[in-house]
C-alpha angles and dihedrals in degrees: 000000000000088000095062112090116236117240115214120224088245092056093046089047091051092048092048092049091049089053092050091048093052091049094050093047092048093048092048091051093048090052088063091065129085093237114133103204112130095236091056099043092052087070086071094067110058100047092139094050090046091051092050090047090049093053093047092046093046090052093050094047095044093055101035110024106075091161097061099027128147099012103062096040091046091050089051090050093052095048087044089058089052092050088050088052091055094051097038097092089062095061129085090251092072123081115257125247100201123050127227120250101234121208112276094014099090135040111255088221089069095055132088142169125245135196129183127177140168099221097195108241094235093049105104096178088111095161094061091060092044089052091050093051091048091050096048094036092198124198090213123041131186122179123179135190089037119155129180091286093056090045094055092043091052098041098090092049095047092055082093092064115079092191116066140154122170142172110182113194136175095225097081090259101091116129136199127191128184133168139180089207121092106274133198139161089031119168142156110224140179098231096183114346131040116255092014098105130193130195122234119181140157111227133188130220117176105325096329134089132212137179121240125200122191118195141188112164122178118271131236110268139134111314089008120088125181106260094104096040091050092045094050088050093050093045090053091049093051092048090050091051093051099044097086090221137095108272138208119193115194141165146067102319091179084227131095124247093245097054123114090240091058090046091053090046088056094047097045095044097039093241135162127208119228091202095061108109092006110068146286098277092204115202104174133096094027096213096048106036090140086073098018138109132269098236098146112071144198117189126173137186116241096270091080133084122185133222098192144349130188146157110245128222119279114271101187098291126108086239128063120225124257113225124185142158115217137182126211104218111142097179095053097033096054091054091050107033129078109265113247109226126217115263116270127237087257091053090052092048092051089048092051090049091052090053093045090053091049092049092050090048093049090049091050092051090048092052093047092047090053090048092050 
């Protein structure tokens, strides 16, 4: 035992911090690639947490690690600045994209309330969600991860909603949509992957129509990369662009607001993000939204203004609800909102590549299934 060198706590802390720093740098660099492996794409999510960890690691290494100073702290600082750049649009320092509908400036007949929530299929505290819906009294309601139990629990409450389309499933991808607005051309479709449904519906407010798309693609996790998720998001964006109506896209995208896939969704679909210039509006995890991720989204084309947007209290799910009041006022909105530019040739090329990778992955799975 006497021949084994003793390691001081300071030395151990330095080596541990070095390992953490290298991991943070490597993960951040991997997230800049177009690779779809789940263990790479999960680095898109916790950018705030990564930034905090980078700052803490850089300070420890700067003051304690004389051997590796200044190179590792400087590398952390450089990557940290890039992480800040990705998060910056979701701070109050950035310019907003969507204008606020001020009192007296819009007709109340053009405004409606919206609520979207991933209920967590295993969450059986139905009454908490029922109370939330009663309190908010939304005109448009989207619930995801709904199975037969959730459909039965929500049925009495939804009797007040003339327009409804549902597909409850026990695979955590069930979906329920209900609205008090006049509804037509409503359908539930598998845009990319079987038994991963999305909602598409045309709604009316006043004398105007708009299209609503509700999404809940599958997340990156072990044995599940992001080809299907990204393809579903791109298909939804292209359908939004081609519909010839104002569009709202809502739901749990299982993707964060600052990812390249979400940016491409916005560019292809001509969407604006209400959160830009206002805040992160994190919804997951429900018990730590102060340092969480914005997984649940609300995107709008430039014909909409908004009166309010908030994240509701936890109701037993691992997500919190998104609650918003919007106004469809094209004449006023187009003069106040940021103009959504047409997608560039590079955007189209990236979208085509997403679809090509999805088709190749689907063909591979089909061959493997037939062989099995």
